[in-house]
C-alpha positions as CSV (number, residue, x, y, z in Angstrom):
1,M,-11.8,18.3,22.3
2,Q,-13.5,20.1,24.9
3,P,-11.8,21.9,27.5
4,H,-12.6,19.2,30.1
5,A,-11.8,16.2,28.3
6,K,-8.3,18.2,27.5
7,S,-8.0,18.6,30.9
8,L,-8.9,15.7,31.8
9,M,-6.6,14.1,29.4
10,L,-3.4,15.9,31.1
11,R,-4.4,14.8,34.3
12,G,-4.2,11.6,33.2
13,I,-0.5,12.2,31.3
14,G,0.2,14.0,34.8
15,T,-0.5,10.5,37.0
16,L,1.1,8.3,34.5
17,W,4.4,10.2,34.6
18,G,4.1,10.6,38.7
19,A,4.1,6.7,38.3
20,A,6.8,6.4,36.9
21,F,8.4,9.4,38.9
22,R,8.2,7.1,42.1
23,L,9.8,4.0,40.2
24,D,12.7,6.8,39.4
25,A,12.7,8.1,43.2
26,L,12.7,4.2,44.5
27,F,15.4,2.8,42.2
28,T,17.8,5.6,41.8
29,P,16.9,7.9,44.8
30,T,18.9,11.5,43.2
31,C,16.1,13.9,43.3
32,V,18.3,15.7,45.6
33,G,16.3,18.2,48.1
34,N,17.5,20.2,51.2
35,W,20.0,20.2,53.7
36,D,19.5,20.0,57.2
37,G,20.4,18.4,60.9
38,D,23.7,19.0,62.6
39,V,25.6,16.9,60.3
40,A,25.2,17.4,56.4
41,L,22.0,15.6,56.0
42,L,20.2,14.8,52.6
43,R,16.7,14.9,52.3
44,V,15.6,12.5,49.1
45,Y,12.2,13.8,48.3
46,R,10.1,10.8,47.1
47,L,6.3,10.4,46.4
48,E,4.0,8.5,48.5
49,G,0.0,8.2,47.8
50,T,-0.9,11.0,46.2
51,N,1.1,13.6,48.3
52,T,5.0,14.5,47.8
53,K,6.5,13.7,51.5
54,M,10.3,14.5,52.4
55,R,11.9,10.6,53.3
56,E,15.4,12.1,55.2
57,T,18.2,9.6,54.6
58,V,21.6,10.0,55.5
59,K,24.1,10.1,52.7
60,F,27.4,11.6,53.6
61,T,31.1,11.3,52.9
62,T,33.2,12.0,55.9
63,I,36.4,12.8,55.1
64,D,39.9,12.9,56.9
65,D,39.1,16.5,59.0
66,G,36.2,14.9,60.0
67,K,34.0,17.3,58.2
68,H,30.5,16.3,56.1
69,R,30.1,17.3,52.9
70,F,27.9,16.9,49.6
71,N,28.9,13.5,48.4
72,W,28.9,13.6,44.7
73,G,30.0,10.3,44.1
74,S,31.1,8.3,41.6
75,Q,28.3,6.2,40.8
76,E,26.1,9.6,41.0
77,Q,28.0,11.2,38.4
78,Q,28.2,7.4,36.5
79,R,24.0,7.5,36.3
80,R,24.0,11.0,34.7
81,R,26.5,10.5,32.3
82,R,25.1,7.2,31.5
83,C,21.7,8.8,31.4
84,R,22.5,12.3,30.5
85,L,20.0,11.8,27.3
86,P,16.5,11.4,29.4
87,I,17.8,13.9,31.9
88,A,17.9,16.3,29.6
89,A,15.0,15.4,27.6
90,S,12.9,15.2,30.9
91,H,14.1,18.9,31.9
92,H,13.0,20.5,28.5
93,I,9.7,18.6,28.8
94,N,9.6,20.3,32.3
95,L,10.1,23.9,31.3
96,W,7.4,23.5,28.5
97,L,5.0,21.9,30.9
98,G,5.1,24.6,33.2
99,K,5.1,27.4,30.7
100,T,2.2,26.0,29.0
101,F,0.1,24.8,32.0
102,P,1.3,26.5,34.6
103,K,-2.0,25.7,36.7
104,L,-1.5,21.9,36.2
105,F,2.1,22.1,36.9
106,P,2.9,24.6,39.0
107,F,6.6,24.7,39.2
108,T,9.0,27.3,40.5
109,F,11.7,28.1,38.4
110,V,15.0,29.6,39.5
111,I,17.1,30.8,36.2
112,G,20.7,31.7,36.2
113,Y,24.0,30.9,34.8
114,P,25.5,28.8,36.0
115,K,27.6,28.8,39.7
116,S,25.6,32.3,40.4
117,G,23.5,30.6,43.3
118,T,20.9,29.2,41.3
119,S,21.6,25.6,43.7
120,W,21.6,27.4,47.1
121,A,18.4,29.5,46.0
122,S,16.4,26.8,45.2
123,Q,17.3,25.0,48.3
124,V,15.8,27.9,50.4
125,I,13.1,28.5,48.5
126,A,12.2,25.0,48.5
127,D,12.9,24.6,52.3
128,V,10.5,27.7,52.6
129,L,7.6,26.8,50.5
130,Y,8.1,22.8,51.5
131,V,7.9,21.7,48.5
132,P,10.5,19.1,46.6
133,Y,13.9,20.5,44.8
134,P,13.8,17.6,42.6
135,Q,17.5,17.4,40.4
136,H,18.4,15.2,37.7
137,A,15.4,13.3,37.3
138,L,14.7,10.6,34.6
139,L,11.5,10.9,34.0
140,P,9.1,14.7,33.8
141,L,7.6,16.1,36.7
142,S,4.0,16.5,37.6
143,F,3.7,17.7,41.2
144,A,4.3,21.8,42.5
145,C,8.3,21.9,43.0
146,V,10.8,24.0,42.7
147,L,12.8,24.0,39.4
148,Q,16.3,25.2,38.3
149,T,17.2,25.9,35.1
150,H,20.1,27.7,33.1
151,V,18.5,28.3,30.2
152,A,17.4,32.0,29.5
153,C,15.1,34.2,30.8
154,S,11.8,34.5,29.3
155,P,8.8,36.4,30.0
156,T,6.9,32.9,29.3
157,F,7.5,31.7,32.6
158,P,5.1,31.9,34.9
159,K,6.2,31.8,38.3
160,A,10.1,32.5,38.3
161,V,12.5,33.8,40.1
162,Y,16.4,35.2,38.5
163,M,19.1,34.5,40.4
164,M,22.2,36.9,39.1
165,R,25.8,37.2,40.4
166,D,29.1,39.4,39.2
167,G,30.3,37.8,36.5
168,R,34.0,37.7,37.8
169,D,33.4,36.0,40.5
170,V,31.2,33.2,38.2
171,M,34.3,32.8,36.4
172,V,36.6,32.2,39.4
173,S,34.0,29.9,41.1
174,H,33.6,28.2,37.4
175,Y,37.4,27.7,36.9
176,F,37.7,25.7,40.7
177,H,34.4,24.2,39.4
178,V,35.8,22.7,36.2
179,A,39.6,22.3,37.7
180,G,37.8,20.1,40.6
181,N,36.4,17.6,38.1
182,R,39.5,17.3,36.0
183,K,41.5,16.3,39.3
184,A,39.1,14.0,40.4
185,Q,39.4,12.4,36.9
186,G,43.1,11.6,37.4
187,L,44.0,14.8,35.1
188,K,46.3,17.6,35.7
189,T,45.0,21.1,36.4
190,G,47.6,24.4,35.9
191,D,48.0,27.5,38.1
192,I,44.4,29.6,37.8
193,R,46.6,32.7,37.0
194,T,47.9,31.2,33.9
195,E,44.6,29.7,32.4
196,L,42.3,32.2,33.8
197,P,42.2,34.4,30.7
198,A,42.0,31.1,28.1
199,F,39.1,30.0,30.6
200,I,37.2,33.1,30.8
201,R,37.9,33.3,26.8
202,E,36.1,29.6,25.9
203,S,33.4,30.5,28.3
204,A,32.5,33.1,26.6
205,R,32.8,31.2,23.2
206,Q,31.3,28.0,24.5
207,P,29.8,28.0,27.5
208,N,29.8,25.4,29.5
209,S,26.6,23.7,31.3
210,S,24.2,26.7,29.9
211,P,23.1,27.7,25.7
212,L,24.3,31.4,26.9
213,N,27.3,32.5,27.5
214,W,27.1,35.4,31.3
215,S,27.0,38.0,29.0
216,A,23.8,36.8,26.9
217,H,22.5,35.3,29.9
218,V,22.3,38.4,31.9
219,K,20.9,40.3,28.7
220,S,18.4,38.0,28.8
221,Y,17.0,39.2,31.8
222,F,17.3,42.9,31.2
223,E,16.9,44.0,27.7
224,Q,13.0,42.5,28.1
225,P,10.2,43.5,30.0
226,H,10.8,41.1,33.4
227,D,8.1,42.6,35.9
228,R,7.0,39.4,36.9
229,I,10.0,37.6,37.5
230,P,12.3,39.1,40.5
231,L,15.4,39.5,40.6
232,L,17.6,38.3,43.0
233,R,20.9,38.9,43.6
234,Y,23.9,36.5,45.1
235,E,25.5,38.9,46.8
236,D,22.4,40.5,48.6
237,L,21.5,36.7,49.7
238,L,24.5,36.6,51.5
239,A,24.4,39.8,52.8
240,D,20.7,39.5,54.1
241,G,19.3,36.4,53.3
242,V,16.3,36.5,55.6
243,S,15.3,40.3,53.6
244,E,15.5,39.0,50.2
245,I,13.9,35.6,50.2
246,S,11.0,37.1,52.0
247,R,10.8,40.1,49.6
248,I,11.3,37.3,46.1
249,L,8.4,35.1,47.9
250,E,6.2,37.9,48.7
251,E,6.5,38.7,44.8
252,L,5.9,35.6,44.1
253,I,3.0,34.4,46.1
254,G,1.3,37.4,46.7
255,H,1.3,37.6,50.4
256,P,4.2,38.1,53.0
257,L,5.5,35.1,54.9
258,S,6.4,34.7,58.6
259,P,10.2,35.8,58.9
260,S,10.8,32.9,61.4
261,L,10.4,30.5,59.3
262,I,12.4,32.1,56.6
263,A,15.4,32.8,59.0
264,M,15.2,28.9,60.0
265,S,15.3,28.0,56.3
266,C,18.4,30.7,55.2
267,E,20.1,29.5,58.4
268,R,19.9,25.5,57.3
269,H,21.4,26.7,54.1
270,S,24.0,28.6,55.1
271,F,27.4,28.3,53.9
272,Q,28.7,27.5,57.8
273,R,26.2,25.0,58.6
274,L,26.7,23.5,54.8
275,S,30.5,23.2,54.9
276,G,31.2,23.3,57.9
277,R,33.5,26.5,58.0
278,S,33.4,29.5,58.4
279,R,32.7,32.1,55.7
280,G,36.2,32.8,53.6
281,A,37.6,30.0,55.0
282,D,38.9,28.6,51.5
283,D,38.8,24.7,50.4
284,R,39.3,24.2,46.7
285,G,38.5,20.7,46.5
286,S,34.9,21.6,48.1
287,W,31.5,22.2,46.0
288,L,31.4,24.9,48.4
289,R,34.5,26.5,48.2
290,N,34.5,29.9,50.4
291,G,31.1,31.4,50.2
292,E,32.7,35.2,50.1
293,T,32.0,37.7,47.3
294,G,34.8,39.5,45.3
295,D,37.1,36.7,45.5
296,W,38.1,37.4,42.0
297,K,40.4,40.1,43.4
298,N,42.6,37.4,44.2
299,H,42.8,35.8,40.7
300,F,42.5,38.3,38.3
301,T,45.4,39.0,36.4
302,P,45.7,42.2,33.8
303,A,45.2,39.5,31.0
304,A,42.3,38.0,32.8
305,A,40.4,41.1,32.9
306,D,41.5,42.4,29.4
307,E,39.6,39.4,28.1
308,F,36.6,39.4,30.7
309,L,36.7,42.8,29.5
310,K,36.5,42.4,26.3
311,H,33.6,39.7,26.2
312,F,31.7,40.6,29.1
313,G,32.6,44.4,30.3
314,D,29.1,45.7,29.0
315,A,27.1,42.8,30.8
316,L,28.9,43.9,33.8
317,I,27.9,47.0,34.1
318,L,24.6,46.7,32.7
319,S,23.8,44.5,35.7
320,G,25.2,47.5,38.0
321,Y,28.0,45.5,39.3
322,E,30.5,48.6,37.8
323,S,29.8,51.5,36.5
324,D,32.9,52.0,34.2
325,D,35.9,50.1,32.9
326,S,38.1,51.4,35.7
327,W,37.9,48.4,37.4
328,A,40.2,46.8,34.4
329,K,43.2,49.1,34.5
330,P,46.5,47.6,36.0
331,G,46.7,49.8,38.7
332,E,43.3,49.2,40.3
333,L,44.2,45.0,40.0
334,A,45.7,43.6,43.0
335,I,47.5,41.1,40.8
336,A,49.8,43.0,38.7
337,A,50.7,40.3,36.4
């Protein structure tokens, strides 16, 4: 097949996918974009004509204390469970399209292990670039957007950012996430200090929402050439979001962007704006729990530290979060037992 004919064929397929996506977005508006406004305002991205535009729709849940937060309503959860196979297939097709035909499918990928801040980084990057951030789409996409993924990092990604977070904080955050889901389903949950060691062990053996455990995921970035994929740490993004987003986007697009534009996007997606709470104010029932780093120190017992060291200790040193294993000694932990 001639290159010109091949290009026309791919564009035709992309047009059909785009039309199908319009129907998906119209009837099931779950392509979640960015937050904005004085209260939590969920932007639902839809295709109108040939351009991707934003249509803002109020979609929040008011709880007893009057705060607004992201609505992980049962209707959306049921749809994701019911459509999990087409959603997964669409996701993997998008990965293949973005890697194989980057000019026709100009996706920006944010790669990272679950609970490492990939959703947060994706929201900020999409907002700065003024492109959609679709999630859980039933059909493959055919327009420029930011896509979040938990697959292994690979040099085959043409335009991507790798998001990393201290694995100990990842385990604690993931535990509370899973415990919250169990509680919402009416299931009993125990005490984190009792359950965390087994949770870490199970996360190493059979990770949830990722094909790799945290150690293997981190190594997928460090153990192969990654010059074209900038590293963004959760801790650095929290400490100085404007500088970090400026740095990684300049690497991605080749020129600097307005610091004031980036500052506005970081503010729109700050923990305080999204949760209505100050950083460190813990709410274990919220998707945005406390917005702090180092929270693992409040929950790691010697047993949890031993399990983490056994399965993830080498990756913790490789990723630069510790220089040795001395952090796991009982005398160094805030919790004695």
